[in-house]
C-alpha positions as CSV (number, residue, x, y, z in Angstrom):
1,X,-53.4,-6.3,55.5
2,X,-57.1,-7.5,55.9
3,X,-59.5,-4.5,55.5
4,X,-62.6,-5.1,57.6
5,X,-64.6,-2.3,56.1
6,X,-64.1,0.9,53.9
7,X,-66.7,3.7,54.7
8,X,-67.5,7.2,54.3
9,X,-69.3,8.7,58.0
10,X,-70.1,12.0,58.8
11,X,-68.9,13.3,61.9
12,X,-71.6,12.1,64.3
13,X,-70.6,8.4,62.9
14,X,-73.5,8.0,60.0
15,X,-72.7,5.8,57.7
16,X,-72.8,7.6,54.1
17,X,-71.3,4.3,52.4
18,X,-69.9,1.9,53.6
19,X,-68.3,-1.8,52.2
20,X,-67.5,-4.3,54.1
21,X,-64.9,-7.4,53.1
22,X,-65.6,-9.4,56.0
23,X,-68.0,-11.8,57.5
24,X,-69.8,-9.3,59.6
25,X,-73.3,-8.3,60.3
26,X,-75.2,-5.1,59.8
27,X,-75.3,-4.3,63.6
28,X,-71.9,-4.8,63.6
29,X,-70.4,-2.3,61.3
30,X,-72.4,0.0,62.5
31,X,-71.4,-0.1,66.3
32,X,-68.2,0.1,65.0
33,X,-68.7,3.0,62.7
34,X,-70.9,4.9,65.7
35,X,-67.8,4.6,68.0
36,X,-65.3,6.1,65.7
37,X,-66.1,9.2,66.5
38,X,-65.4,9.3,70.1
39,X,-62.2,7.9,69.6
40,X,-60.8,10.3,67.0
41,X,-58.8,13.5,68.8
42,X,-58.8,17.1,67.0
43,X,-56.3,18.8,65.0
44,X,-54.9,15.6,63.3
45,X,-54.9,15.6,59.5
46,X,-54.0,11.2,58.8
47,X,-54.1,9.5,61.2
48,X,-55.3,6.3,63.2
49,X,-57.2,4.8,66.3
50,X,-56.9,1.4,67.3
51,X,-59.1,-0.5,69.6
52,X,-59.0,-3.3,71.6
53,X,-60.1,-5.7,68.3
54,X,-59.8,-3.1,65.4
55,X,-57.9,-0.3,63.9
56,X,-59.5,2.7,62.3
57,X,-57.4,4.5,59.4
58,X,-59.0,7.5,58.5
59,X,-58.7,11.0,56.6
60,X,-60.9,14.0,57.1
61,X,-63.4,14.8,54.3
62,X,-65.0,18.5,54.2
63,X,-67.2,17.6,57.5
64,X,-66.8,14.1,57.1
65,X,-64.5,11.1,57.3
66,X,-63.3,8.9,54.8
67,X,-62.7,5.3,57.1
68,X,-60.6,1.9,56.9
69,X,-61.4,-0.4,59.7
70,X,-58.6,-3.3,59.8
71,X,-57.7,-5.8,61.9
72,X,-54.7,-4.8,64.3
73,X,-52.5,-7.0,62.6
74,X,-52.6,-5.5,59.3
75,X,-49.9,-3.1,57.9
76,X,-50.4,0.0,58.4
77,X,-48.4,1.8,55.6
78,X,-50.1,0.0,53.2
79,X,-53.6,0.5,55.2
80,X,-52.3,4.4,54.2
81,X,-51.4,3.6,50.6
82,X,-55.2,2.0,50.2
83,X,-56.7,5.2,52.2
84,X,-54.6,7.7,49.4
85,X,-55.9,5.9,46.6
86,X,-59.4,5.8,48.0
87,X,-59.2,9.4,48.9
88,X,-58.5,10.6,45.1
89,X,-61.4,8.2,43.9
90,X,-64.2,10.0,45.8
91,X,-64.0,13.5,43.9
92,X,-63.7,11.9,40.8
93,X,-67.3,10.3,41.4
94,X,-68.7,12.4,43.9
95,X,-67.6,15.8,41.8
96,X,-65.3,18.3,43.3
97,X,-67.7,19.7,45.9
98,X,-67.7,16.4,48.2
99,X,-70.7,17.1,50.5
100,X,-73.3,14.3,51.8
101,X,-75.8,14.8,49.5
102,X,-73.0,14.2,46.4
103,X,-71.6,11.4,48.4
104,X,-75.0,9.9,48.8
105,X,-76.1,10.2,45.2
106,X,-73.0,8.7,43.9
107,X,-73.2,5.9,46.7
108,X,-73.5,2.7,44.2
109,X,-70.2,4.5,41.9
110,X,-68.3,4.6,44.7
111,X,-69.2,0.8,45.7
112,X,-68.2,-0.4,43.0
113,X,-65.0,1.8,42.9
114,X,-64.1,0.4,46.0
115,X,-64.3,-3.4,45.1
116,X,-61.9,-2.7,42.3
117,X,-59.9,-1.5,44.8
118,X,-59.8,-3.7,47.5
119,X,-60.5,-7.2,46.7
120,X,-61.4,-9.9,49.9
121,X,-59.5,-7.4,52.0
122,X,-56.5,-7.2,50.6
123,X,-55.5,-4.0,48.1
124,X,-55.2,-4.7,44.4
125,X,-52.3,-3.1,42.7
126,X,-54.4,-0.9,40.2
127,X,-54.3,3.0,39.6
128,X,-56.9,5.6,39.3
129,X,-56.9,5.4,35.6
130,X,-57.9,1.7,35.8
131,X,-60.5,1.9,38.0
132,X,-62.2,4.2,36.3
133,X,-61.8,2.2,32.9
134,X,-62.9,-0.6,34.7
135,X,-66.0,1.1,35.6
136,X,-66.8,2.3,32.6
137,X,-66.5,-1.2,31.4
138,X,-66.1,-0.6,27.8
139,X,-66.6,-3.3,25.2
140,X,-64.9,-3.7,21.9
141,X,-68.1,-6.3,20.5
142,X,-70.6,-3.8,22.2
143,X,-69.5,-1.2,20.4
144,X,-69.0,-3.2,17.1
145,X,-72.4,-4.5,17.7
146,X,-73.7,-0.6,17.8
147,X,-72.1,0.5,14.7
148,X,-73.3,-2.4,12.4
149,X,-77.4,-1.2,13.9
150,X,-76.2,2.1,13.5
151,X,-74.8,0.9,10.0
152,X,-78.4,-0.6,9.1
153,X,-80.2,2.5,10.2
154,X,-78.4,4.6,7.9
155,X,-78.6,1.8,5.0
156,X,-82.5,1.7,5.6
157,X,-82.6,5.6,5.6
158,X,-80.8,5.6,2.3
159,X,-83.4,2.9,0.9
160,X,-86.4,5.1,2.3
161,X,-84.8,7.8,-0.2
162,X,-84.0,6.4,-3.1
163,X,-87.8,4.3,-3.1
164,X,-89.7,7.8,-2.2
165,X,-87.1,9.4,-5.5
166,X,-88.5,6.4,-7.3
167,X,-92.3,6.8,-6.9
168,X,-92.3,10.5,-7.5
169,X,-90.2,9.5,-10.8
170,X,-93.1,7.3,-11.8
171,X,-95.6,9.9,-10.8
172,X,-93.8,12.5,-13.3
173,X,-93.4,10.3,-16.0
174,X,-97.2,9.2,-15.7
175,X,-97.7,12.8,-15.9
176,X,-95.8,13.7,-19.0
177,X,-97.1,10.4,-20.7
178,X,-100.8,10.5,-19.9
179,X,-100.2,7.2,-18.5
180,X,-99.4,5.6,-22.0
181,X,-96.3,7.4,-23.4
182,X,-93.5,5.8,-20.6
183,X,-94.8,2.6,-18.9
184,X,-93.0,2.5,-15.9
185,X,-91.7,-1.0,-15.1
186,X,-91.6,-3.0,-11.7
187,X,-88.3,-3.4,-9.3
188,X,-86.8,-6.0,-11.1
189,X,-83.5,-7.7,-10.5
190,X,-81.7,-4.3,-11.1
191,X,-83.6,-3.4,-14.2
192,X,-87.3,-1.5,-14.7
193,X,-88.6,-1.8,-18.4
194,X,-90.2,0.8,-19.7
195,X,-92.1,0.7,-22.9
196,X,-94.6,2.7,-24.5
197,X,-96.7,3.9,-27.5
198,X,-97.4,7.9,-26.6
199,X,-93.9,9.1,-27.1
200,X,-92.6,6.1,-29.3
201,X,-91.2,2.6,-29.4
202,X,-88.3,3.0,-27.2
203,X,-86.9,0.7,-24.1
204,X,-85.0,1.8,-21.4
205,X,-83.6,-0.4,-19.0
206,X,-82.0,1.3,-15.5
207,X,-79.3,0.2,-14.0
208,X,-78.5,-2.9,-11.5
209,X,-77.2,-1.5,-7.8
210,X,-74.0,-3.5,-7.9
211,X,-72.7,-3.0,-11.3
212,X,-74.2,0.4,-12.2
213,X,-75.2,-0.3,-15.6
214,X,-78.0,1.9,-17.1
215,X,-79.6,2.4,-20.6
216,X,-80.9,5.7,-21.2
217,X,-84.9,5.5,-22.9
218,X,-84.9,7.5,-26.2
219,X,-87.7,8.6,-28.3
220,X,-88.4,6.3,-31.4
221,X,-85.9,3.6,-30.7
222,X,-83.5,2.3,-28.4
223,X,-80.5,4.4,-27.4
224,X,-77.5,3.6,-25.1
225,X,-74.7,5.2,-23.8
226,X,-71.4,2.9,-24.7
227,X,-69.0,1.2,-22.8
228,X,-67.5,-2.3,-23.6
229,X,-65.3,-3.7,-21.1
230,X,-63.6,-0.3,-19.8
231,X,-63.7,0.8,-23.5
232,X,-64.3,4.0,-25.5
233,X,-68.0,5.3,-24.7
234,X,-70.6,5.9,-27.9
235,X,-73.9,6.0,-28.4
236,X,-76.0,3.9,-30.6
237,X,-79.5,5.0,-32.1
238,X,-81.5,2.3,-33.5
239,X,-85.1,3.9,-34.5
240,X,-88.0,1.1,-35.2
241,X,-87.5,1.6,-39.4
242,X,-83.9,1.3,-39.3
243,X,-83.1,4.7,-40.0
244,X,-81.1,6.4,-36.8
245,X,-83.1,9.0,-35.2
246,X,-81.9,11.8,-32.9
247,X,-83.7,11.1,-29.4
248,X,-84.4,13.2,-26.9
249,X,-82.8,12.0,-23.4
250,X,-84.7,12.0,-20.4
251,X,-82.8,13.9,-17.7
252,X,-81.0,16.4,-20.1
253,X,-84.1,18.7,-20.6
254,X,-84.0,22.1,-18.3
255,X,-87.7,22.1,-17.8
256,X,-90.5,19.8,-18.0
257,X,-90.0,16.4,-16.1
258,X,-86.8,17.2,-14.7
259,X,-88.3,20.5,-12.8
260,X,-91.0,18.4,-11.3
261,X,-88.8,15.9,-10.2
262,X,-86.8,18.6,-8.5
263,X,-89.5,20.1,-6.7
264,X,-90.9,16.9,-5.4
265,X,-87.6,15.6,-4.4
266,X,-86.9,19.5,-2.6
267,X,-90.4,18.7,-0.7
268,X,-89.1,15.2,0.4
269,X,-85.9,16.8,1.5
270,X,-83.4,14.8,-0.8
271,X,-81.2,16.0,-3.7
272,X,-81.4,14.5,-7.3
273,X,-79.6,16.3,-9.8
274,X,-81.3,14.3,-12.8
275,X,-83.9,12.0,-13.7
276,X,-81.4,8.9,-14.0
277,X,-82.4,5.9,-11.8
278,X,-82.2,6.3,-8.2
279,X,-80.0,3.1,-8.0
280,X,-77.4,5.2,-10.1
281,X,-77.9,8.3,-7.7
282,X,-77.5,6.1,-4.6
283,X,-74.6,3.9,-6.0
284,X,-72.4,7.3,-7.0
285,X,-73.5,8.8,-3.7
286,X,-72.3,5.4,-1.4
287,X,-68.7,5.9,-3.5
288,X,-69.7,3.0,-5.7
289,X,-68.0,2.4,-9.4
290,X,-69.6,5.0,-12.1
291,X,-72.2,4.0,-13.9
292,X,-71.3,1.7,-16.6
293,X,-73.4,2.2,-19.9
294,X,-73.2,0.6,-23.4
295,X,-74.2,0.7,-26.6
296,X,-74.2,-3.1,-27.8
297,X,-77.4,-5.3,-28.4
298,X,-75.9,-8.0,-25.9
299,X,-74.0,-7.4,-22.3
300,X,-72.1,-9.6,-20.4
301,X,-71.7,-8.9,-16.8
302,X,-68.9,-11.0,-14.4
303,X,-69.7,-10.2,-10.7
304,X,-67.4,-11.8,-8.2
305,X,-67.7,-11.6,-4.3
306,X,-64.7,-12.1,-2.0
307,X,-64.9,-13.0,1.6
308,X,-61.7,-13.5,4.0
309,X,-61.4,-14.0,7.4
310,X,-57.3,-13.1,8.2
311,X,-55.6,-14.2,11.7
312,X,-53.7,-11.6,13.2
313,X,-51.0,-14.2,13.7
314,X,-51.4,-14.9,10.3
315,X,-52.6,-17.7,8.2
316,X,-56.1,-17.6,6.9
317,X,-59.1,-19.0,8.5
318,X,-61.3,-18.8,5.6
319,X,-61.7,-17.6,2.3
320,X,-64.2,-18.1,-0.4
321,X,-65.6,-16.5,-3.7
322,X,-68.8,-16.4,-5.4
323,X,-69.0,-15.4,-8.7
324,X,-72.3,-15.0,-11.2
325,X,-72.0,-14.5,-15.1
326,X,-75.2,-12.7,-16.2
327,X,-76.7,-11.8,-19.5
328,X,-78.6,-8.5,-20.3
329,X,-80.5,-8.4,-23.9
330,X,-81.9,-5.1,-25.0
331,X,-84.4,-6.0,-27.5
332,X,-85.9,-9.5,-28.9
333,X,-84.9,-9.4,-32.1
334,X,-81.4,-9.8,-30.1
335,X,-82.5,-12.4,-27.9
336,X,-81.9,-15.3,-30.0
337,X,-78.3,-16.0,-29.2
338,X,-75.8,-18.4,-26.8
339,X,-72.4,-17.3,-25.7
340,X,-69.6,-19.1,-25.6
341,X,-66.9,-18.8,-22.5
342,X,-63.4,-19.1,-22.1
343,X,-62.1,-20.6,-19.0
344,X,-58.6,-21.4,-17.6
345,X,-57.6,-24.1,-15.0
346,X,-60.0,-22.8,-12.4
347,X,-59.1,-26.0,-10.2
348,X,-61.1,-26.0,-7.0
349,X,-64.2,-24.1,-8.3
350,X,-68.0,-25.6,-8.6
351,X,-69.9,-24.2,-11.6
352,X,-73.2,-24.7,-12.0
353,X,-75.5,-23.2,-14.9
354,X,-78.9,-21.8,-14.8
355,X,-82.1,-24.3,-14.9
356,X,-82.8,-23.0,-18.5
357,X,-79.4,-23.4,-19.9
358,X,-78.0,-26.4,-21.8
359,X,-75.9,-28.2,-19.5
360,X,-74.3,-30.4,-21.5
361,X,-73.5,-28.3,-24.4
362,X,-71.7,-25.8,-21.4
363,X,-70.0,-28.8,-20.2
364,X,-68.9,-30.5,-23.5
365,X,-68.2,-26.8,-25.3
366,X,-68.6,-24.2,-22.7
367,X,-71.5,-22.5,-24.7
368,X,-74.3,-21.2,-22.7
369,X,-77.2,-21.1,-24.7
370,X,-80.7,-22.0,-23.9
371,X,-82.2,-25.3,-23.7
372,X,-85.3,-24.6,-26.2
373,X,-83.1,-22.9,-29.2
374,X,-86.8,-21.4,-30.2
375,X,-87.3,-19.4,-27.1
376,X,-85.6,-16.1,-26.4
377,X,-83.3,-15.0,-23.7
378,X,-85.7,-12.1,-21.3
379,X,-85.4,-9.1,-22.6
380,X,-84.6,-6.1,-20.1
381,X,-83.7,-8.0,-17.5
382,X,-80.7,-9.3,-15.9
383,X,-80.6,-13.4,-16.2
384,X,-77.7,-14.9,-14.3
385,X,-76.7,-17.9,-16.4
386,X,-73.5,-19.2,-14.4
387,X,-72.8,-18.8,-11.2
388,X,-69.5,-20.2,-9.2
389,X,-68.0,-20.9,-5.6
390,X,-64.5,-21.7,-4.4
391,X,-63.0,-22.1,-1.0
392,X,-59.8,-21.9,0.3
393,X,-57.5,-21.8,3.2
394,X,-54.2,-20.9,0.9
395,X,-52.4,-17.9,1.9
396,X,-51.0,-17.2,-1.5
397,X,-54.8,-17.0,-2.9
398,X,-54.9,-13.4,-0.6
399,X,-54.9,-10.5,-2.7
400,X,-54.2,-8.4,0.0
401,X,-52.6,-9.3,3.4
402,X,-53.1,-6.7,6.6
403,X,-50.3,-6.8,9.3
404,X,-50.3,-5.0,12.9
405,X,-47.5,-4.5,15.3
406,X,-49.0,-2.1,18.3
407,X,-46.3,-1.7,20.9
408,X,-46.5,-0.3,24.5
409,X,-44.4,2.6,25.6
410,X,-45.0,4.0,28.5
411,X,-48.5,6.2,28.7
412,X,-48.6,5.1,24.7
413,X,-49.0,2.8,22.2
414,X,-47.4,2.9,18.9
415,X,-49.0,1.1,16.0
416,X,-47.3,0.1,12.6
417,X,-49.6,-1.4,10.0
418,X,-48.7,-2.2,6.7
419,X,-50.4,-3.9,4.0
420,X,-48.9,-6.0,0.9
421,X,-50.4,-7.3,-2.1
422,X,-49.7,-10.3,-4.2
423,X,-52.8,-10.1,-6.2
424,X,-51.8,-10.3,-10.1
425,X,-53.9,-7.4,-10.7
426,X,-54.8,-4.0,-9.4
427,X,-56.7,-3.1,-6.4
428,X,-58.8,-0.1,-6.5
429,X,-60.7,2.3,-3.6
430,X,-59.0,0.3,-1.0
431,X,-60.3,1.0,2.3
432,X,-58.7,-0.2,5.5
433,X,-60.9,0.3,8.8
434,X,-58.9,0.2,11.9
435,X,-60.9,0.0,15.4
436,X,-59.4,2.6,17.7
437,X,-59.6,2.5,21.5
438,X,-61.8,5.0,23.1
439,X,-60.6,8.3,22.7
440,X,-61.9,12.4,21.8
441,X,-59.7,13.0,19.3
442,X,-57.8,11.9,16.4
443,X,-54.9,9.8,16.6
444,X,-51.2,11.5,16.2
445,X,-50.7,9.7,12.6
446,X,-46.6,9.7,12.0
447,X,-46.5,8.6,8.9
448,X,-49.0,7.0,6.1
449,X,-49.0,5.8,2.4
450,X,-52.2,6.9,1.2
451,X,-54.6,9.2,2.7
452,X,-56.5,8.4,6.4
453,X,-59.2,10.2,8.2
454,X,-60.9,9.7,11.7
455,X,-64.3,8.3,11.9
456,X,-65.2,9.3,15.4
457,X,-68.7,7.9,15.0
458,X,-67.3,4.5,14.3
459,X,-64.2,5.2,16.4
460,X,-62.2,3.9,13.7
461,X,-59.3,5.2,11.6
462,X,-60.1,4.8,7.4
463,X,-57.0,4.6,5.5
464,X,-57.5,4.8,1.8
465,X,-55.2,4.1,-0.7
466,X,-56.9,4.7,-4.4
467,X,-55.1,2.6,-6.5
468,X,-52.7,-0.6,-5.4
469,X,-50.6,-1.3,-8.7
470,X,-46.9,-2.5,-9.3
471,X,-45.4,1.0,-8.1
472,X,-47.1,0.4,-4.4
473,X,-47.6,-3.1,-3.9
474,X,-46.8,-2.9,0.1
475,X,-47.3,0.2,2.0
476,X,-47.5,1.3,6.0
477,X,-49.3,3.3,8.4
478,X,-47.9,4.8,12.1
479,X,-50.0,6.3,14.4
480,X,-49.7,6.9,18.0
481,X,-52.3,6.4,20.6
482,X,-53.1,6.6,24.3
483,X,-52.2,2.8,26.1
484,X,-54.6,-0.1,25.2
485,X,-54.4,-3.4,24.6
486,X,-53.3,-4.6,21.4
487,X,-56.7,-6.7,21.1
488,X,-58.4,-2.8,20.8
489,X,-57.3,-2.8,17.0
490,X,-59.3,-6.2,15.8
491,X,-61.0,-6.9,13.8
492,X,-59.8,-4.7,11.1
493,X,-62.1,-4.7,8.0
494,X,-61.0,-4.1,4.1
495,X,-63.2,-3.4,1.3
496,X,-61.8,-3.0,-2.3
497,X,-62.8,-3.5,-6.0
498,X,-61.2,-4.8,-9.5
499,X,-61.7,-5.0,-12.8
500,X,-60.3,-8.8,-12.5
501,X,-61.5,-11.7,-11.2
502,X,-60.5,-14.1,-9.0
503,X,-61.9,-16.8,-11.2
504,X,-60.4,-17.2,-14.8
505,X,-63.7,-16.6,-16.9
506,X,-64.6,-14.6,-19.5
507,X,-66.7,-14.2,-22.3
508,X,-64.9,-15.0,-25.7
509,X,-68.1,-14.6,-28.2
510,X,-71.8,-14.3,-28.7
511,X,-73.2,-15.6,-32.1
512,X,-76.9,-15.7,-33.4
513,X,-78.5,-18.9,-33.0
514,X,-80.2,-18.2,-36.7
515,X,-77.5,-17.1,-38.8
516,X,-74.3,-18.5,-36.8
517,X,-72.9,-14.9,-37.5
518,X,-71.5,-13.4,-34.3
519,X,-73.3,-10.6,-32.2
520,X,-72.3,-7.7,-31.1
521,X,-71.7,-7.3,-27.1
522,X,-70.2,-5.8,-24.2
523,X,-68.5,-7.1,-21.2
524,X,-67.2,-6.0,-18.0
525,X,-65.9,-7.7,-15.0
526,X,-65.7,-6.9,-11.3
527,X,-64.6,-8.4,-8.1
528,X,-66.0,-6.5,-5.3
529,X,-65.2,-7.7,-1.0
530,X,-68.0,-8.9,1.0
531,X,-67.0,-9.7,4.6
532,X,-63.3,-9.5,4.7
533,X,-61.3,-9.0,7.9
534,X,-58.8,-9.6,10.4
535,X,-59.3,-11.2,13.4
């Protein structure tokens, strides 16, 4: 079959929409369409008319004609099949009330639809649903890009709210302390130090955003809530004169600064529960681990970020670990210290010390101390003293693997997704985000180990497992979605955290330089993901 043109014409032969698929001039097409009404008989629904050179296959439509102009050697059965398919497409784009204004308004959409059905004069093996899908031109990459942009917008809005709360808090502190009671520290690397003379010689530090470490300021001394490496929480008050005093913790009072901050936050449309650091409030809202407070004068924090790209066919495309060991010292009296580090084999890991750290002592004895022993460690701020990096493509090192098995069955696709953890430690707050094809409702989930929810804004199913330990090292989820391409379910994004790190490293002891006696210290270890995907 060779279709010369597909057109919609009025009863008097005026072309409303016409798309030709052969080398023909406009005058030639207009002449053929103008001659058609004179050849049509009356009282017929589906028929054709032949002339000396061409054949007209047509169907009446609400005072118009849907018309195919073909050569005389064309297969009329295929022509009629093409005509029926085009007749189904016209109301899809022009609306149920098919008239001349509607056809004119949807002219370009109809031309694009005609091009999906007819290619180079020959009919394509295609359905109405496939034509609509092709014309919509949905792109998973475009949807993913829009999701990333929206995520950045949301993060920016959250940052604006946190900054507004922080500014209002500083204003309140300045009013209460008369400008000298509590000095507001600048935005350091995760800590803000406050020292003063109006209310007392207390020192306070707001927790870093990554680990949520917080030290609450008190009057007459330094007062810290206690937690060391997941141990029991307690408190320590160290007065300036050596005798502990009962301090007043800001944020616990029922009036004064708290009520002022709440009123200011209400004006800005931001909900605030207390005068705690805005970073801790934001971390709690984002579902981050709860703030870790500590009572020890020295705190060692080990942070590790895991990036991993897995192939949907199996194997590892890339795996990278980046970690940092940081020391946080509460006061200058405790700042003359050195830390002994215990390390395992850690083959392939590259370690680097801070420029002010004695590199020779670390390489020979595993001791982290300043090059100049007469200088103290910075107080009230987080100092990264050791960093490490590791890259590999060894699949046995991957803590969590994800496999998806989509299978089409008629108009539906059954998707089985399974996870398997080979990590020697527990994984917490695991979230597996599975992209879904365009759909207006949640998929039918037949079975799920854990919990799930459908995020319509992201167009993804979020599969959550609160804890993966020895009792559930593997699990699966089964869902049913409309028929689609298997590639629509990628990339799968994974996030989780752990209280163990990939690198076998820990702080063994912390000693005072002057006396050589062991110093009290607390520690924490945390592993989190940064770009963990199955592509």
